[in-house]
C-alpha positions in Angstrom: -33.5 -135.0 32.1 -32.3 -136.2 28.7 -33.1 -139.5 27.0 -32.3 -140.7 23.5 -33.9 -143.7 21.8 -34.8 -145.2 18.5 -38.5 -145.9 17.7 -40.6 -147.3 14.9 -42.9 -144.8 13.3 -46.0 -145.4 11.2 -46.2 -143.7 7.8 -49.0 -142.5 5.5 -48.1 -145.4 3.2 -49.2 -147.9 5.8 -45.6 -148.8 6.5 -43.0 -148.3 9.2 -39.6 -146.4 9.5 -37.0 -146.3 12.2 -36.4 -142.9 13.7 -34.2 -141.4 16.3 -35.9 -139.4 19.1 -34.7 -137.3 22.0 -36.7 -136.1 25.0 -35.1 -133.2 27.0 -36.7 -131.5 30.0 -38.7 -132.3 33.1 -42.2 -132.2 34.5 -41.8 -128.6 35.9 -40.2 -126.8 33.0 -41.5 -128.7 30.0 -40.0 -130.8 27.3 -38.3 -130.4 23.9 -38.8 -133.3 21.6 -36.3 -133.8 18.7 -36.8 -136.1 15.8 -33.7 -137.1 13.8 -32.0 -134.2 15.6 -34.6 -131.7 14.3 -37.3 -129.9 16.4 -40.5 -132.0 16.5 -42.6 -130.8 19.4 -42.4 -128.4 22.4 -44.4 -129.4 25.5 -45.1 -127.2 28.4 -44.9 -128.3 32.0 -47.1 -131.1 33.4 -45.7 -134.1 31.5 -44.0 -137.1 33.1 -41.5 -139.4 31.4 -42.5 -143.1 31.6 -41.1 -146.3 30.2 -43.6 -148.3 28.1 -44.3 -151.9 29.0 -47.2 -153.0 26.8 -49.3 -151.4 24.1 -52.3 -152.9 22.3 -53.0 -152.6 18.6 -56.5 -151.4 17.9 -58.6 -150.6 14.8 -57.7 -147.0 15.0 -54.0 -147.9 14.7 -54.7 -150.1 11.7 -56.7 -147.2 10.0 -54.4 -144.4 11.2 -53.5 -143.3 7.7 -57.1 -142.3 7.1 -57.3 -140.0 10.1 -56.7 -136.2 9.7 -53.5 -136.0 11.8 -49.9 -135.7 10.7 -47.7 -138.7 9.8 -45.2 -140.2 10.3 -45.7 -140.6 14.1 -45.0 -143.1 16.9 -48.5 -144.4 17.3 -50.1 -146.7 19.9 -52.5 -145.5 22.7 -53.5 -148.6 24.7 -50.6 -148.3 27.1 -49.3 -149.9 30.3 -46.2 -148.0 31.4 -44.0 -147.9 34.4 -41.9 -145.3 36.4 -38.3 -145.0 35.4 -37.3 -146.8 38.6 -39.6 -149.6 37.6 -41.4 -149.6 41.0 -44.8 -148.5 39.8 -47.1 -149.4 36.9 -49.7 -147.3 35.3 -52.3 -147.0 32.6 -52.4 -143.7 30.7 -55.4 -141.7 29.5 -54.9 -140.7 25.9 -56.1 -137.1 25.9 -53.7 -134.2 26.4 -55.7 -131.1 27.6 -55.3 -128.5 30.3 -57.2 -130.7 32.7 -54.9 -133.6 32.4 -51.8 -131.4 32.5 -53.0 -129.8 35.7 -52.7 -126.3 34.3 -53.7 -123.5 36.7 -55.7 -121.9 33.9 -58.5 -124.2 32.6 -60.3 -123.4 29.4 -64.1 -123.2 29.1 -64.3 -126.8 27.8 -62.6 -128.2 30.9 -64.7 -125.9 33.1 -67.8 -127.3 31.4 -66.8 -130.9 32.2 -65.7 -131.5 28.6 -62.1 -132.0 29.5 -61.5 -134.6 26.8 -62.7 -132.1 24.1 -60.5 -129.0 24.5 -59.7 -127.5 21.1 -56.0 -128.0 20.2 -55.8 -131.1 22.3 -53.2 -133.7 21.4 -53.9 -137.4 21.7 -51.3 -140.0 22.8 -50.2 -142.0 19.8 -52.9 -140.5 17.5 -52.4 -136.8 17.2 -48.8 -135.6 17.5 -48.0 -136.8 21.0 -45.6 -139.8 20.6 -47.3 -143.1 21.5 -46.8 -146.4 23.1 -45.1 -148.3 20.3 -42.0 -146.4 21.4 -40.0 -147.4 24.5 -40.8 -144.1 26.3 -43.7 -141.7 26.4 -44.4 -138.3 27.9 -47.8 -138.3 29.6 -49.9 -135.5 31.2 -49.5 -136.1 34.9 -53.2 -136.4 35.7 -53.6 -138.9 32.8 -51.3 -141.4 34.7 -53.4 -143.9 36.8 -51.7 -146.5 39.0 -52.8 -150.1 38.6 -51.2 -151.5 41.8 -50.8 -155.3 41.5 -53.3 -155.7 38.7 -52.2 -158.2 36.0 -50.8 -156.0 33.3 -52.4 -158.2 30.6 -55.7 -157.1 32.0 -54.7 -153.5 32.5 -53.6 -153.2 28.8 -57.3 -153.5 28.0 -58.3 -150.5 30.1 -58.4 -147.9 27.3 -60.6 -149.9 24.9 -62.7 -151.2 27.8 -63.3 -147.6 29.0 -64.2 -146.6 25.4 -66.7 -149.5 25.3 -68.2 -148.5 28.6 -68.6 -144.9 27.3 -70.8 -146.3 24.5 -73.0 -148.1 27.1 -73.2 -145.0 29.3 -74.2 -142.9 26.3 -76.7 -145.4 24.9 -77.8 -147.5 27.9 -80.0 -150.5 27.3 -83.4 -150.6 29.0 -85.2 -153.5 30.7 -86.3 -156.2 28.1 -84.3 -154.5 25.3 -82.5 -156.6 22.7 -79.1 -155.1 22.0 -76.6 -156.2 19.4 -72.9 -155.7 18.9 -72.1 -155.7 15.2 -68.5 -156.8 14.3 -67.4 -158.0 17.7 -63.7 -158.3 17.3 -61.4 -156.0 19.3 -63.6 -153.2 20.5 -66.8 -155.1 20.0 -65.8 -158.0 22.2 -65.0 -155.5 25.0 -68.4 -154.0 24.4 -70.0 -157.4 25.0 -68.1 -157.8 28.2 -69.1 -154.2 29.2 -72.7 -154.9 28.5 -72.5 -158.0 30.8 -70.8 -155.9 33.5 -73.4 -153.1 33.2 -76.2 -155.6 33.4 -74.7 -157.0 36.6 -74.1 -153.5 38.0 -77.6 -152.1 37.2 -79.8 -155.2 37.5 -81.4 -154.5 34.2 -82.6 -157.5 32.2 -81.8 -157.1 28.6 -80.5 -159.6 26.0 -77.1 -159.3 24.4 -76.5 -160.5 20.8 -73.2 -160.8 19.0 -73.4 -160.4 15.2 -70.5 -161.6 13.1 -69.5 -163.6 10.0 -66.9 -165.6 11.9 -68.1 -168.5 14.0 -64.8 -168.6 16.1 -65.4 -165.0 17.1 -69.0 -165.8 18.1 -67.8 -168.6 20.3 -65.5 -166.2 22.2 -68.3 -163.6 22.5 -70.5 -166.2 24.2 -67.7 -166.8 26.7 -67.4 -163.0 27.2 -71.1 -162.5 28.0 -73.2 -162.6 24.8 -76.5 -164.5 25.3 -76.7 -165.4 21.7 -74.5 -165.3 18.6 -75.8 -164.7 15.2 -73.8 -165.9 12.2 -74.2 -163.3 9.5 -72.6 -165.5 6.9 -75.6 -167.8 7.1 -78.4 -165.8 8.7 -81.3 -164.5 6.5 -80.7 -160.8 6.7 -84.3 -159.7 6.0 -85.3 -161.7 9.1 -83.1 -159.6 11.2 -84.4 -156.3 9.9 -85.5 -154.0 12.8 -84.9 -156.7 15.3 -82.7 -154.9 17.9 -83.5 -151.9 20.0 -79.8 -150.7 20.0 -77.1 -151.8 17.6 -73.5 -150.9 18.6 -71.6 -150.7 15.3 -67.9 -151.6 15.8 -67.2 -152.7 12.3 -65.4 -149.6 11.2 -66.7 -150.2 7.6 -69.2 -148.4 5.4 -71.1 -151.7 4.7 -71.2 -152.5 8.4 -72.7 -149.1 9.2 -75.4 -149.5 6.5 -76.2 -153.0 7.9 -76.5 -151.5 11.4 -79.2 -149.1 10.1 -81.2 -152.1 8.7 -80.9 -154.1 12.0 -81.8 -151.4 14.5 -85.3 -150.6 15.7 -84.5 -147.5 17.6 -80.8 -146.6 17.8 -77.5 -147.1 16.2 -74.4 -146.3 18.3 -71.5 -145.6 16.0 -68.2 -146.6 17.7 -65.8 -147.1 14.9 -65.5 -145.5 11.5 -63.4 -146.0 8.4 -62.6 -142.3 7.8 -64.4 -142.7 4.4 -67.6 -141.2 3.1 -70.8 -143.1 3.9 -74.5 -142.3 3.4 -73.4 -139.0 1.8 -71.5 -137.9 4.9 -67.7 -137.2 4.8 -67.3 -136.2 8.5 -68.6 -139.2 10.4 -65.2 -139.7 12.0 -65.3 -136.2 13.4 -68.9 -136.9 14.4 -67.6 -139.7 16.6 -64.6 -137.7 17.9 -67.0 -135.0 19.1 -69.5 -137.6 20.5 -72.4 -136.1 18.6 -75.9 -137.4 18.1 -78.1 -137.2 15.0 -81.9 -137.2 15.7 -85.1 -136.4 14.0 -86.3 -132.8 14.4 -89.1 -132.4 17.0 -89.7 -130.2 20.0 -88.8 -133.0 22.4 -85.4 -133.5 20.8 -84.6 -129.8 21.1 -84.1 -130.7 24.8 -81.9 -133.8 24.1 -78.7 -134.2 26.1 -76.6 -137.0 27.7 -78.3 -138.5 30.7 -75.5 -137.5 33.1 -75.4 -133.8 31.9 -76.8 -131.1 34.1 -77.4 -128.3 31.5 -80.1 -126.9 29.3 -80.0 -126.4 25.5 -80.1 -122.6 25.1 -78.7 -121.8 21.6 -79.9 -123.4 18.3 -78.2 -123.0 14.9 -80.5 -123.4 11.9 -78.8 -124.2 8.6 -79.8 -122.2 5.5 -81.8 -125.0 3.8 -84.0 -125.8 6.7 -87.7 -125.0 6.2 -90.4 -124.5 8.8 -88.4 -124.9 12.0 -90.0 -122.8 14.7 -87.9 -122.3 17.8 -89.4 -120.6 20.9 -87.8 -120.0 24.3 -84.3 -120.3 23.0 -81.8 -118.2 21.1 -81.9 -119.2 17.5 -79.5 -118.3 14.7 -80.5 -118.9 11.1 -77.5 -117.9 8.9 -74.8 -119.3 6.6 -71.9 -121.3 8.0 -69.3 -118.6 7.8 -71.5 -116.1 9.8 -72.4 -118.9 12.2 -68.7 -119.3 13.0 -68.3 -115.5 13.4 -71.2 -115.3 15.9 -69.5 -117.9 18.1 -66.5 -115.6 18.3 -68.6 -112.5 19.1 -69.5 -110.9 22.4 -72.8 -113.0 22.5 -70.7 -116.0 23.4 -68.2 -114.3 25.7 -67.5 -116.5 28.8 -69.7 -119.2 27.3 -68.8 -122.4 25.5 -68.3 -121.2 21.9 -70.6 -123.7 20.4 -74.3 -124.0 19.7 -76.1 -126.6 21.8 -78.3 -127.8 19.0 -78.0 -127.5 15.2 -80.7 -128.3 12.6 -79.9 -129.5 9.1 -81.8 -130.5 6.0 -79.2 -132.3 3.9 -76.0 -134.4 4.3 -73.9 -131.5 3.1 -75.4 -129.3 5.8 -74.7 -132.0 8.4 -71.1 -132.2 7.3 -70.7 -128.4 7.4 -72.1 -128.3 10.9 -69.6 -130.9 12.0 -66.6 -129.3 10.4 -67.5 -125.9 8.8 -63.8 -125.2 8.2 -61.8 -128.3 7.0 -58.6 -126.6 8.3 -59.5 -126.9 12.0 -61.4 -129.4 14.2 -64.1 -127.0 15.5 -67.7 -128.0 15.1 -70.6 -125.5 15.2 -72.3 -127.7 17.7 -70.9 -128.5 21.2 -69.2 -131.8 22.0 -71.9 -134.3 23.0 -74.3 -132.0 21.3 -77.1 -132.8 18.9 -77.8 -132.3 15.2 -81.5 -132.6 14.3 -82.5 -133.6 10.8 -85.4 -131.8 9.1 -85.6 -132.3 5.4 -86.3 -134.8 2.6 -84.3 -138.0 3.2 -84.7 -139.1 -0.4 -83.0 -142.5 -0.8 -80.3 -141.9 1.9 -80.4 -145.0 4.3 -79.2 -143.0 7.3 -81.6 -140.1 6.8 -84.5 -142.5 6.2 -83.7 -144.2 9.5 -83.6 -140.8 11.3 -86.8 -139.6 9.6 -88.6 -142.7 10.9 -87.7 -141.8 14.5 -84.3 -143.5 14.7 -81.3 -142.1 16.4 -77.6 -142.1 15.6 -75.4 -141.8 18.7 -71.6 -141.9 19.1 -68.9 -141.9 21.8 -65.2 -141.8 22.0 -63.0 -142.2 25.1 -64.2 -143.4 28.5 -63.5 -143.2 32.2 -60.4 -145.2 33.1 -61.3 -145.1 36.8 -64.7 -146.8 36.0 -63.0 -149.4 33.8 -60.5 -150.3 36.5 -63.2 -150.4 39.1 -65.2 -152.8 37.0 -62.1 -155.0 36.4 -61.5 -155.2 40.2 -65.2 -155.8 41.1 -65.8 -158.3 38.2 -62.6 -160.3 38.2 -64.2 -163.1 36.2 -65.0 -160.7 33.4 -61.6 -159.2 33.5 -59.8 -162.5 33.5 -62.0 -163.8 30.7 -61.2 -160.7 28.6 -57.5 -161.2 29.0 -57.7 -164.9 28.4 -59.9 -164.9 25.3 -59.0 -161.6 23.7 -55.2 -161.5 23.7 -54.2 -163.8 20.8 -50.6 -162.7 20.1 -47.8 -160.9 21.9 -44.8 -159.5 19.9 -41.6 -157.8 21.0 -41.6 -154.1 20.0 -38.9 -154.6 17.5 -41.3 -156.8 15.5 -44.0 -154.1 15.2 -44.5 -154.5 11.5 -45.1 -158.2 11.9 -47.5 -157.5 14.8 -49.5 -155.2 12.5 -49.7 -157.9 9.9 -51.2 -160.3 12.4 -53.6 -157.6 13.8 -55.0 -157.2 10.3 -55.7 -160.9 9.9 -59.3 -161.9 10.7 -57.9 -164.9 12.6 -56.3 -162.6 15.2 -58.0 -161.0 18.1 -56.1 -158.5 20.2 -52.4 -158.2 19.4 -50.1 -156.8 22.1 -46.6 -155.2 21.6 -44.2 -155.8 24.5 -41.3 -153.6 25.4 -39.9 -155.3 28.5 
C-alpha cells in the first residue's frame, strides 16, 4: 500500500513547516516512511494505516520544543482515527513497543508488565512516530481501540483522561482526604473529573479542590466535579500552606511546582513539567516519563512500590555521596554511576529487568544522575515506577526539605485507555460534561498554526484539530 500526503510539521523554533510524506508498505511486511522523498523511518510489521479524524492539542504539544526528541516532526497524540473504508472509529494508545506491535518476542520490560516503558520505544506524535496533526497515522495494531458509536468529541479526550486516571491510581486519595488539583486547565480539569469518577467508583469520601488564578476556569471545574474552587489570585497563600493531603500539579511550570510543595501536607503528584531545571533538578521530565517516586530514606520506604504491583524490591543502588545507609536482606551496590551502569549489563542481571528497584541519593546531582546517568540515552538506573530515596542534607532546597520532612513526590505518565473508555460509558454525565465544558475551539487541520495560538491563550481550554 502506498499513500502520499502533505502534513504540517512542528519545528524547534516553535513554528510550523509544510512537508511531503509517503508511507509505503503494509501491516505484515512493515513500512518505509519518506519525508520530502528522503528516508525518514523504517517500521517493522505490526502497524496499521489509519485516517485521522480529530486530534487534541495538549500542554506537551505546546512545550514540545523543550523535550529531548528530534524535530521537526508531525506531532499530536490525542487521536481519534478511522479505518480507510471509514466504517470504524478508534482511539489510539500513544506508545510503540513490542507489546503494542504484537511482536512474537517480547522484551523483559513487557514481560514484567512495563509495556509502556520498553527502551527504544517510539511515541505517537512525540518521539519520531508521525502524529495526529497529519491526515494519516501508522499505529501499532494492539494500540488501536474501537470506540463503537461513542461521540468522537468525547473519545478525543480518552488519552488525556487516561493519563489523569493514571495519576489517581498511582496516588489514590483516602477517606476524608483533602486533594487539590493545581493549574486545572487541560489535563487538570480532566483530573478533577477523574477524581469525581474515582470517588463514585470506590465510595471514598474525600474533598476535591480546584486551585487556579482564573475564575472562569474555577467555574468550569465546579461543573466537572470540584467541591470547591480556590482563587489563587486573591487567596492568602500562607493560609493554604500544608492544607492538602495530595496536590496534583498540572501547571507544567517551575513556579507551580514550588507552590505545590508549599500546599501539600503529604504528597505532590507531578503530572506536567516544563522541561526546565527546578529545585536543582534537570531531569524532572524524565522522572515523569519513567513514573518514578522520590521519598525520604527509611526502612519502610525500601519496600515501596505501586499498589497494584506484585513484586519485591531486591536490588538497591547507593550513590557515592550517601552516608550511613545500612541495607540488609537485599542486594546493595555502592559504586560510581559508570560502574553502576556496567553492573546492570553484567551476568548478575541476566534474564532480569536491567534496573535497580531502589536507588538512594544524597544531592540533587545524584538524583539527576540516577534518573539519566548517560545524557545520550533514556535509561535510568532505577526501574520504571521505581523509587529514589533521599538521604542527605536538604540545605535550602524546597523539594528536598519537603521530602526530608516526610513528604513524597510521585509521578505518572500514560494511562489505561480501556479504563478511561469504561468510565466514559459508565458515567455518561461526566463524559458529556467534559466534552461540553472542555472543548472550547475546533479548527480545520490546515489552520494548525492558528489552533496553536488559541491553545496558548489562557482564555482557551481544549483546542481540537479536525481533519474530516
